[in-house]
C-alpha positions as CSV (number, residue, x, y, z in Angstrom):
1,M,9.9,4.3,53.7
2,T,10.1,0.6,54.7
3,S,7.4,-0.9,56.8
4,E,8.0,-2.3,60.3
5,N,8.4,-5.7,58.7
6,P,10.3,-5.0,55.6
7,S,10.1,-7.3,52.6
8,K,12.6,-9.7,51.3
9,A,13.3,-9.6,47.6
10,V,15.4,-11.2,44.9
11,L,16.7,-9.4,41.8
12,L,17.4,-12.2,39.4
13,I,19.3,-11.2,36.3
14,L,19.3,-13.8,33.5
15,D,22.4,-12.6,31.7
16,G,21.9,-12.7,28.0
17,M,18.2,-13.4,27.8
18,G,16.8,-11.4,25.0
19,L,13.3,-11.7,23.5
20,N,13.0,-13.6,20.2
21,D,10.5,-16.3,19.4
22,D,12.2,-17.5,16.2
23,P,13.0,-21.2,16.9
24,A,15.5,-21.2,14.0
25,S,17.8,-18.8,15.8
26,S,16.7,-18.3,19.4
27,A,17.4,-20.4,22.5
28,T,15.1,-18.3,24.7
29,T,11.8,-19.4,23.1
30,A,8.9,-20.9,25.0
31,S,9.9,-24.4,23.8
32,N,13.3,-24.0,25.5
33,M,12.2,-22.0,28.5
34,P,8.5,-23.0,29.1
35,Y,8.4,-22.1,32.7
36,V,9.7,-18.5,32.3
37,H,7.3,-18.0,29.5
38,S,4.4,-19.3,31.6
39,L,5.3,-16.7,34.3
40,M,5.3,-14.0,31.6
41,G,1.8,-15.1,30.7
42,Q,0.6,-15.4,34.3
43,F,2.0,-12.2,35.7
44,G,2.6,-10.1,32.6
45,Y,5.9,-8.6,31.8
46,A,7.6,-5.4,30.4
47,S,9.8,-5.4,27.3
48,L,12.9,-3.3,28.0
49,H,15.4,-1.6,25.8
50,A,18.8,-2.8,26.7
51,S,20.8,-1.5,23.8
52,G,21.6,1.7,21.9
53,T,20.9,5.3,23.0
54,P,18.4,4.4,25.8
55,V,21.2,2.9,27.8
56,G,23.9,5.4,26.8
57,L,25.4,3.5,23.8
58,D,25.7,4.5,20.2
59,E,22.6,4.2,18.1
60,G,22.0,0.5,17.2
61,K,24.8,-0.8,19.4
62,A,24.0,-4.0,21.3
63,G,24.1,-3.8,25.0
64,N,26.6,-5.5,27.2
65,S,27.0,-6.8,30.8
66,E,28.9,-3.8,32.1
67,V,26.5,-1.2,30.7
68,G,23.5,-3.4,31.6
69,H,24.4,-3.8,35.3
70,L,25.5,-0.2,35.7
71,T,22.2,1.0,34.2
72,I,20.2,-1.5,36.4
73,G,22.1,-0.3,39.5
74,A,21.9,3.4,38.7
75,G,18.3,3.5,37.7
76,R,19.0,6.1,35.1
77,M,20.8,6.5,31.8
78,L,24.5,7.0,32.1
79,L,27.2,8.2,29.7
80,S,29.1,5.1,28.6
81,T,32.9,4.9,29.0
82,L,33.3,4.8,25.2
83,A,31.2,8.0,25.0
84,R,33.5,9.6,27.6
85,I,36.5,8.6,25.5
86,R,35.2,10.1,22.3
87,L,34.2,13.2,24.2
88,G,37.6,13.5,25.7
89,Y,39.2,13.1,22.3
90,N,37.0,15.7,20.7
91,D,37.2,18.3,23.5
92,G,40.9,18.0,24.0
93,S,40.8,16.7,27.6
94,W,42.3,13.3,26.7
95,E,45.2,15.0,25.0
96,Q,45.7,17.2,28.2
97,S,45.6,14.2,30.6
98,S,48.4,14.0,33.1
99,A,48.6,10.2,32.4
100,W,50.9,11.0,29.4
101,N,53.5,12.6,31.7
102,N,55.5,9.5,32.8
103,S,56.2,8.5,29.2
104,D,59.6,8.7,27.5
105,F,58.7,10.7,24.4
106,S,62.0,10.0,22.7
107,K,60.9,6.4,22.2
108,P,58.1,4.9,20.0
109,L,54.6,4.6,21.4
110,H,52.7,1.3,21.2
111,V,48.9,1.1,21.2
112,A,47.1,-2.2,21.7
113,G,43.5,-3.3,22.2
114,I,40.6,-5.4,20.9
115,L,39.8,-4.7,17.3
116,S,36.0,-4.5,17.6
117,D,33.1,-2.6,16.1
118,A,30.8,-3.7,19.0
119,G,32.3,-1.4,21.7
120,V,31.7,-3.9,24.5
121,H,35.3,-4.1,25.8
122,A,37.0,-1.9,23.2
123,H,36.4,-0.2,19.8
124,W,38.8,-0.1,16.9
125,E,38.3,3.7,16.6
126,T,40.0,4.1,20.0
127,L,43.2,2.6,18.6
128,I,43.4,5.3,15.9
129,M,42.5,8.1,18.4
130,A,45.2,7.0,20.8
131,A,47.7,6.8,17.9
132,D,46.8,10.3,16.6
133,L,47.1,11.8,20.1
134,G,50.5,10.0,20.5
135,L,51.9,11.9,17.5
136,K,50.5,15.2,18.8
137,K,52.2,14.5,22.1
138,G,55.6,14.1,20.3
139,F,56.3,10.4,20.1
140,P,58.5,9.8,17.0
141,A,56.4,6.8,15.8
142,V,53.3,4.8,16.8
143,Y,52.8,1.1,16.4
144,I,49.3,-0.4,16.6
145,H,48.8,-4.0,17.8
146,A,45.3,-5.3,17.1
147,F,43.6,-8.1,19.0
148,L,41.1,-9.6,16.7
149,D,37.6,-9.9,18.2
150,G,35.1,-12.5,17.0
151,T,33.3,-12.6,20.3
152,D,31.7,-9.2,20.9
153,S,31.9,-8.5,17.1
154,Q,30.3,-11.1,14.9
155,A,32.7,-14.0,14.2
156,G,34.4,-13.7,10.9
157,T,34.3,-9.9,10.6
158,A,38.0,-9.3,11.4
159,P,39.1,-8.9,7.8
160,Q,36.5,-6.2,7.3
161,I,37.4,-4.3,10.5
162,L,41.1,-4.6,9.8
163,E,40.5,-2.9,6.5
164,E,38.6,-0.1,8.3
165,L,41.5,0.3,10.7
166,K,44.0,0.4,7.8
167,Q,41.9,3.0,6.0
168,A,41.7,5.1,9.1
169,I,45.5,5.0,9.5
170,K,45.8,6.1,5.8
171,D,43.3,8.8,6.3
172,N,45.3,10.2,9.3
173,G,47.9,11.1,6.7
174,S,51.0,10.3,8.7
175,D,53.5,7.6,7.9
176,K,54.5,7.6,11.5
177,I,51.5,5.4,12.4
178,Q,52.0,1.8,11.5
179,L,49.9,-1.3,12.0
180,A,52.5,-3.5,13.7
181,S,50.9,-6.9,14.5
182,V,47.6,-8.8,14.8
183,M,46.5,-11.7,17.0
184,G,43.3,-13.1,18.4
185,R,41.9,-11.6,21.6
186,K,42.1,-14.9,23.4
187,W,45.5,-14.2,24.9
188,S,44.9,-10.6,25.9
189,A,41.4,-11.1,27.3
190,D,41.7,-13.7,30.0
191,R,40.1,-12.8,33.3
192,A,40.3,-16.1,35.1
193,E,44.0,-15.9,36.0
194,N,45.1,-18.3,33.3
195,W,48.4,-16.5,33.3
196,E,49.9,-18.7,30.6
197,L,47.5,-17.1,28.1
198,T,48.5,-13.6,29.2
199,E,52.2,-14.4,29.1
200,Y,51.8,-15.6,25.5
201,C,50.4,-12.2,24.7
202,R,53.2,-10.4,26.5
203,D,55.9,-12.5,24.7
204,A,54.2,-11.9,21.3
205,L,54.1,-8.1,21.8
206,M,57.7,-8.1,22.9
207,G,59.0,-10.1,20.0
208,R,59.9,-13.2,22.0
209,L,57.9,-15.6,19.8
210,D,58.7,-17.0,16.4
211,S,55.8,-15.2,14.8
212,G,55.5,-15.2,11.1
213,E,54.4,-12.4,8.8
214,F,50.7,-11.6,8.6
215,K,49.0,-12.8,5.4
216,P,45.3,-12.1,4.8
217,E,44.8,-15.4,3.2
218,E,46.0,-17.2,6.4
219,L,43.3,-15.3,8.4
220,E,40.7,-16.3,5.9
221,Q,41.8,-20.0,6.1
222,H,41.7,-19.8,9.9
223,L,38.1,-18.5,9.8
224,K,37.1,-21.6,7.7
225,N,38.6,-24.0,10.3
226,S,37.9,-22.2,13.6
227,P,34.8,-20.8,15.2
228,S,36.2,-17.3,15.1
229,E,39.3,-15.1,14.9
230,A,39.6,-15.0,18.7
231,D,42.4,-17.6,18.7
232,F,44.3,-16.4,15.5
233,P,48.0,-16.7,16.3
234,H,50.2,-13.7,16.6
235,R,51.6,-12.3,13.3
236,W,53.7,-9.3,12.3
237,L,53.0,-6.7,9.7
238,P,56.0,-5.7,7.5
239,A,56.5,-2.4,9.3
240,G,55.8,-3.7,12.7
241,K,58.1,-3.5,15.7
242,P,57.8,-5.2,19.1
243,V,57.4,-3.3,22.4
244,A,60.8,-2.7,24.0
245,A,61.7,-2.1,27.6
246,G,61.1,1.5,28.6
247,E,58.7,2.2,25.8
248,T,55.1,3.3,26.5
249,L,52.1,1.0,25.7
250,I,48.5,2.3,25.7
251,L,45.9,-0.4,26.3
252,T,42.7,0.9,24.7
253,N,40.2,-1.5,26.2
254,H,37.6,0.6,28.1
255,R,36.5,-2.2,30.4
256,A,38.8,-3.4,33.1
257,D,38.0,-7.1,33.5
258,R,39.6,-8.4,30.3
259,I,42.7,-6.3,30.1
260,S,43.9,-6.1,33.7
261,Q,46.1,-9.3,33.5
262,L,47.9,-8.1,30.4
263,A,48.5,-4.6,32.0
264,K,50.0,-6.3,35.0
265,V,52.5,-8.4,33.2
266,M,53.4,-5.6,30.6
267,N,54.0,-3.1,33.4
268,E,56.8,-5.3,34.5
269,E,58.4,-4.7,31.1
270,C,57.4,-1.3,29.9
271,H,55.3,1.8,30.9
272,V,51.6,1.0,30.5
273,I,48.9,3.6,30.3
274,A,45.3,2.3,30.7
275,M,42.0,3.9,29.5
276,V,40.3,3.0,32.8
277,E,41.2,1.8,36.3
278,L,42.2,-1.8,36.3
279,K,42.2,-4.8,38.6
280,H,45.2,-6.6,40.1
281,E,46.7,-3.2,40.9
282,A,47.9,-3.4,37.3
283,T,48.3,0.3,36.6
284,P,48.8,3.2,39.0
285,I,45.9,5.7,39.0
286,E,48.3,8.4,37.7
287,D,48.6,6.3,34.5
288,V,44.9,6.1,33.8
289,F,43.3,8.4,31.2
290,F,39.7,8.1,32.4
291,P,39.5,7.4,36.2
292,T,36.3,5.9,37.5
293,L,33.4,8.3,38.2
294,P,31.4,6.6,41.0
295,I,27.6,6.8,40.5
296,N,25.7,7.9,43.6
297,G,22.0,7.7,44.4
298,G,21.5,4.3,42.8
299,L,19.7,1.2,43.9
300,I,22.5,0.1,46.3
301,D,22.6,3.5,48.0
302,V,18.8,3.4,48.6
303,L,18.9,-0.2,49.9
304,R,21.7,0.8,52.3
305,Q,19.9,3.9,53.5
306,Q,16.7,1.9,54.0
307,G,18.5,-0.7,56.1
308,F,18.2,-3.6,53.8
309,K,21.0,-6.3,54.0
310,T,22.2,-7.4,50.6
311,T,23.8,-10.6,49.4
312,R,25.3,-10.8,45.9
313,L,25.6,-14.2,44.2
314,S,27.0,-15.3,40.8
315,E,29.6,-17.4,39.2
316,Q,33.1,-16.0,39.2
317,C,32.9,-14.8,35.6
318,K,30.0,-12.4,36.5
319,F,30.6,-11.7,40.1
320,P,32.0,-8.1,39.5
321,H,28.7,-7.3,37.7
322,V,26.6,-8.0,40.8
323,T,29.1,-6.1,43.0
324,Y,31.3,-3.5,41.4
325,F,29.1,-2.6,38.4
326,I,25.7,-2.8,40.0
327,N,27.1,-0.7,42.9
328,G,27.8,2.1,40.4
329,M,31.6,1.3,40.5
330,Q,31.7,1.7,44.3
331,A,32.8,-0.7,47.0
332,D,30.1,-1.9,49.4
333,D,31.7,-3.6,52.4
334,S,28.3,-4.0,54.0
335,A,27.2,-6.6,51.3
336,K,27.7,-10.3,51.6
337,G,29.1,-12.0,48.6
338,V,28.8,-15.6,47.4
339,E,31.1,-16.3,44.5
340,I,30.7,-19.7,42.7
341,P,33.7,-21.1,40.8
342,T,33.0,-21.2,37.1
343,V,34.5,-23.3,34.3
344,P,37.0,-21.6,32.0
345,D,35.7,-19.8,28.9
346,A,37.5,-22.3,26.7
347,E,35.6,-25.2,28.3
348,I,32.1,-23.7,28.3
349,L,31.0,-25.2,25.0
350,G,31.3,-28.7,26.5
351,N,29.8,-27.6,29.8
352,P,26.8,-25.4,29.0
353,L,25.4,-25.9,32.5
354,M,28.6,-24.2,33.8
355,S,28.2,-24.1,37.6
356,I,24.4,-23.5,37.6
357,N,23.7,-26.4,40.0
358,Q,26.1,-25.0,42.6
359,L,24.7,-21.5,42.1
360,G,21.2,-22.8,42.5
361,D,22.0,-24.7,45.7
362,A,23.6,-21.5,47.2
363,M,20.7,-19.4,46.2
364,L,18.1,-21.7,47.7
365,Q,20.1,-22.0,50.9
366,I,20.1,-18.2,51.2
367,M,16.4,-18.0,50.5
368,E,15.6,-20.4,53.4
369,D,16.6,-17.5,55.8
370,E,13.4,-16.2,57.4
371,T,15.0,-12.8,58.4
372,N,13.1,-9.8,57.1
373,G,14.8,-6.8,55.3
374,Q,16.9,-8.8,53.0
375,V,17.8,-8.4,49.3
376,L,19.5,-11.0,47.1
377,I,21.0,-9.9,43.8
378,V,21.9,-12.8,41.5
379,N,23.4,-13.1,38.0
380,V,22.8,-16.3,36.1
381,P,25.5,-16.3,33.4
382,N,24.7,-19.3,31.2
383,L,22.7,-17.6,28.4
384,D,25.5,-15.1,27.9
385,Q,28.6,-17.2,28.4
386,V,27.3,-20.2,26.5
387,G,25.7,-17.8,23.9
388,H,29.2,-16.5,23.1
389,Q,30.2,-19.9,21.9
390,G,27.9,-19.6,18.9
391,S,26.2,-23.0,19.2
392,L,22.4,-23.0,19.2
393,D,22.2,-26.5,20.6
394,A,24.5,-25.6,23.5
395,A,22.5,-22.5,24.2
396,K,19.3,-24.5,24.2
397,T,20.8,-26.8,26.8
398,A,21.8,-23.7,28.9
399,A,18.3,-22.2,28.5
400,S,16.6,-25.3,29.8
401,A,18.9,-25.3,32.8
402,V,18.1,-21.6,33.5
403,D,14.4,-22.4,33.1
404,D,14.7,-25.1,35.7
405,L,16.6,-22.8,38.1
406,V,13.8,-20.2,37.8
407,R,11.2,-22.8,38.6
408,Q,13.1,-23.7,41.8
409,V,13.6,-20.1,42.8
410,V,9.9,-19.2,42.4
411,A,8.9,-22.2,44.5
412,S,11.3,-21.1,47.2
413,A,10.2,-17.5,47.0
414,K,6.6,-18.6,47.6
415,E,7.6,-20.8,50.5
416,H,9.8,-18.4,52.3
417,G,8.1,-15.1,51.4
418,W,10.5,-13.5,49.0
419,Q,9.3,-10.9,46.3
420,L,10.9,-11.7,43.0
421,L,11.9,-9.5,40.0
422,I,13.4,-11.2,37.0
423,T,15.1,-9.4,34.2
424,A,18.2,-9.5,31.9
425,D,21.0,-7.1,31.1
426,H,21.1,-7.6,27.3
427,G,20.4,-10.2,24.7
428,N,22.7,-13.0,23.4
429,A,21.2,-16.5,23.4
430,D,18.1,-15.1,21.7
431,V,20.1,-14.8,18.4
432,M,22.4,-17.7,17.8
433,V,22.2,-17.6,14.0
434,D,22.6,-14.5,11.9
435,N,20.6,-13.5,8.9
436,Q,23.0,-15.4,6.6
437,G,22.6,-18.6,8.5
438,R,26.0,-18.4,10.2
439,P,26.6,-19.1,14.0
440,M,26.4,-15.9,16.0
441,G,28.1,-15.6,19.4
442,S,27.8,-11.8,19.9
443,H,25.2,-9.9,21.8
444,S,21.9,-9.0,20.3
445,S,20.0,-5.7,20.3
446,N,16.7,-7.3,21.2
447,H,14.6,-6.1,24.2
448,V,14.8,-8.1,27.4
449,P,11.9,-9.1,29.7
450,M,11.1,-7.8,33.2
451,L,8.8,-9.9,35.4
452,A,7.5,-8.9,38.9
453,I,6.2,-11.7,41.0
454,P,4.9,-10.8,44.4
455,C,4.7,-13.5,47.0
456,D,2.7,-11.8,49.7
457,G,-0.8,-11.9,48.2
458,K,-0.5,-8.6,46.4
459,A,-1.1,-8.1,42.7
460,V,1.2,-6.3,40.2
461,Q,-0.4,-3.5,38.2
462,W,1.6,-2.6,35.1
463,Q,1.9,1.1,34.5
464,Q,3.7,0.5,31.2
465,K,4.6,-2.6,29.3
466,E,7.6,-1.1,27.5
467,G,10.5,0.5,29.2
468,V,14.3,0.6,29.5
469,L,16.8,-1.0,31.9
470,T,16.7,2.3,33.7
471,N,13.3,1.4,35.0
472,V,14.4,-1.8,36.8
473,A,15.8,-0.1,40.0
474,A,12.6,1.8,40.8
475,S,10.4,-1.2,39.9
476,F,12.4,-3.4,42.3
477,L,12.1,-0.8,45.1
478,T,8.4,-0.6,44.4
479,L,8.2,-4.4,44.7
480,L,10.0,-4.1,48.0
481,G,7.5,-1.6,49.2
482,T,9.9,1.3,49.5
483,D,10.3,4.7,47.8
484,Y,12.7,5.5,45.1
485,P,14.5,8.9,44.4
486,D,13.3,11.4,41.8
487,S,16.7,10.9,40.0
488,M,15.6,7.4,39.0
489,S,13.5,6.5,36.0
490,D,9.9,5.7,37.0
491,S,8.8,2.3,38.2
492,L,6.8,0.3,35.7
493,I,4.6,-1.3,38.4
494,S,2.4,-0.6,41.3
495,L,1.1,-3.1,43.9
496,N,-2.5,-3.6,44.8
């Protein structure tokens, strides 16, 4: 129960801040983020699992922003969408889905998605699963179009993952499945409404570009001259065929944000089936294999029931994470939202501060409000978005800016009476160089910190110093002075 004068609290998510004190590879060390580390020393902190089975992912798989924010918001471990897909394939429910029904089974099926072994937005195994089911449903042929990753998967791994896909096609035993084309994910994965990128992908898939034949040596040369395979141009395999009007295209990405634009433009040309519900009204719900399963009883539900007013704040690139994902994939019309314009992905390397100054100004303005019973949920995206660029120097610049922001936020929290819980959703900027000395722009599997800073004279007592992202919601509610439901993982703190 809340008190007569309910607290005000900030949940500050430093996206991509994993724990790693190796200065040769990490941008999140004490030398780059001295203030955050001083808070960790002063108030203590918990080290949280943000990857693998504790957050519903495959063993050893790095966490990601969708899973991280869903888990933080739910306060318990959830079955990941990728796990739902695999379960649906194995138990037959995917094959029996009514989403197949609007297809013309007399024409070839096309399957496209990010070729990744990371499972953040997609996984290469889903391409072969969809192709296999397409044959079982009666399509005369299946053509796979692979979008090379190099962002969620380690840059430079496309040749290896392509070979795994080719072997899986061979192991399927049917000559009706063919690898049709490859191209970098850049053009399929835009989420900032740079429609010219999306239209390039559409025109490539539909055979409207003067694309050459794929040659492995061209990809190898590209990787020597470019940061990753993400911008490799479209190329055809010898047996490849373009998508034609009236044919069915399955888009195998299992996260909505980076495939919705492509689905929208392709649906104007052919019949698109999506794995999950998409933005931009891109695909009707009847053409979705795995509709959203809203998560009830999470942090936002408790805050709403307890009468707290919530404000969500982030740059545009992460705004869905502090709204849709942290809500448990539910709408919340009662929450206020402050969405800061962000620089395009392609320009982030030259702008590692992104829009952090504007975000900070908006955050401090909100915190000047003296009204009790408020919650502010903020995502600071720099350590993740800049981390994806694979530059340790740029990530260090971003880390310093994030550290300065935290300093300002703590000062404002003390002045205006806000409780403060700081955490992260997964690692990224903590590993900018891999064990072979190569630049690394993908997520890490390192633990993330959680700090609880009371600003009302109370002291935090740590119940445990190691936990999981599932513990964040209950810990935040404890900091607010309100109860949490039994369905949530336990709070790691108490207040004295």
